[in-house]
C-alpha positions as CSV (number, residue, x, y, z in Angstrom):
1,X,33.5,132.8,59.3
2,X,34.0,130.1,62.0
3,X,34.4,126.5,61.1
4,X,33.6,123.8,63.7
5,X,34.5,120.2,63.4
6,X,33.1,117.6,65.9
7,X,34.6,114.2,66.6
8,X,34.5,111.4,69.2
9,X,31.1,109.9,68.4
10,X,30.5,106.2,68.0
11,X,28.6,103.2,69.3
12,X,28.7,102.6,73.0
13,X,26.9,100.2,75.4
14,X,24.4,101.6,78.0
15,X,26.3,102.8,81.0
16,X,29.4,103.6,78.9
17,X,31.2,106.8,78.3
18,X,32.3,108.9,75.4
19,X,34.1,112.3,75.0
20,X,33.1,114.5,72.2
21,X,35.4,117.3,70.8
22,X,34.6,120.3,68.8
23,X,37.5,122.1,67.3
24,X,37.1,125.7,66.1
25,X,38.9,127.7,63.5
26,X,37.9,131.0,65.1
27,X,40.6,133.3,66.5
28,X,38.0,134.7,69.0
29,X,37.1,131.2,70.4
30,X,37.9,132.2,73.9
31,X,35.2,134.9,73.8
32,X,32.4,132.8,72.4
33,X,29.6,131.2,74.4
34,X,29.8,127.5,73.2
35,X,26.9,125.0,73.2
36,X,26.2,121.4,72.5
37,X,22.9,120.4,71.0
38,X,21.6,117.0,69.9
39,X,18.9,115.7,67.5
40,X,17.5,112.3,67.8
41,X,15.7,110.6,64.9
42,X,12.3,112.0,64.3
43,X,12.8,114.7,67.0
44,X,13.6,118.3,67.1
45,X,17.1,119.5,68.0
46,X,17.5,120.1,71.7
47,X,19.9,121.9,74.0
48,X,22.4,119.8,75.9
49,X,24.9,122.1,77.6
50,X,26.5,125.5,77.4
51,X,29.7,127.1,78.6
52,X,30.4,130.8,78.6
53,X,33.8,132.4,78.0
54,X,34.5,132.7,81.8
55,X,33.7,129.0,82.3
56,X,30.2,129.0,83.8
57,X,28.1,126.1,82.7
58,X,24.5,125.1,82.3
59,X,22.9,121.7,81.5
60,X,19.6,120.3,80.3
61,X,17.9,118.4,83.1
62,X,18.1,115.2,81.1
63,X,21.9,115.2,81.2
64,X,22.7,116.9,84.5
65,X,25.0,114.9,86.6
66,X,26.1,112.6,83.7
67,X,27.6,115.0,81.2
68,X,30.3,117.7,81.6
69,X,31.0,120.5,79.2
70,X,34.5,122.0,79.2
71,X,36.7,124.1,76.9
72,X,40.4,124.5,76.2
73,X,40.8,128.0,74.8
74,X,44.5,127.5,73.9
75,X,43.5,124.6,71.7
76,X,40.2,126.3,70.6
77,X,38.4,123.1,71.4
78,X,35.1,122.4,73.2
79,X,34.5,119.1,74.9
80,X,31.5,117.1,76.1
81,X,32.3,114.2,78.5
82,X,29.3,111.9,78.6
83,X,29.0,109.3,81.3
84,X,26.4,106.7,82.3
85,X,25.0,106.9,78.7
86,X,21.5,105.7,78.1
87,X,19.8,104.6,74.8
88,X,17.8,107.9,75.0
89,X,21.1,109.7,74.5
90,X,21.3,108.4,70.9
91,X,21.4,111.4,68.6
92,X,23.6,113.5,66.3
93,X,25.5,115.9,68.6
94,X,26.5,119.3,67.2
95,X,28.4,122.2,68.6
96,X,27.4,125.8,68.3
97,X,29.6,128.9,68.6
98,X,28.1,132.3,69.7
99,X,24.6,131.2,68.7
100,X,25.6,131.6,65.1
101,X,28.0,128.9,63.7
102,X,27.3,125.1,63.6
103,X,29.4,122.0,63.1
104,X,28.4,119.1,60.9
105,X,27.6,116.9,63.9
106,X,28.8,113.5,65.2
107,X,26.6,110.4,65.7
108,X,26.3,108.9,69.1
109,X,24.6,105.6,69.4
110,X,23.9,103.9,72.7
111,X,22.9,100.3,72.3
112,X,23.6,96.9,73.6
């Protein structure tokens, strides 16, 4: 069983930045493919970004060039640096480990 805990969400103005963190309890964290997803009100959950164990990354077109996913295997922590935030980025952001385990999510609200 892997437990994931997200943090770093909050209220930010358009154009601002936030960094999300996802801390894992799993001893095998370094071997997992890790992902960020988000779900806006009234919408289905959507893929945001992924990072494989060797560090390769992939992004949704909507966030490419603005968001950066990274990981610190020594700290068993996943990050999502979000820049140039837009109101459309408002959602609950959740991390996923190995396509199997989910965190509880953290709310990101972009509003003036």
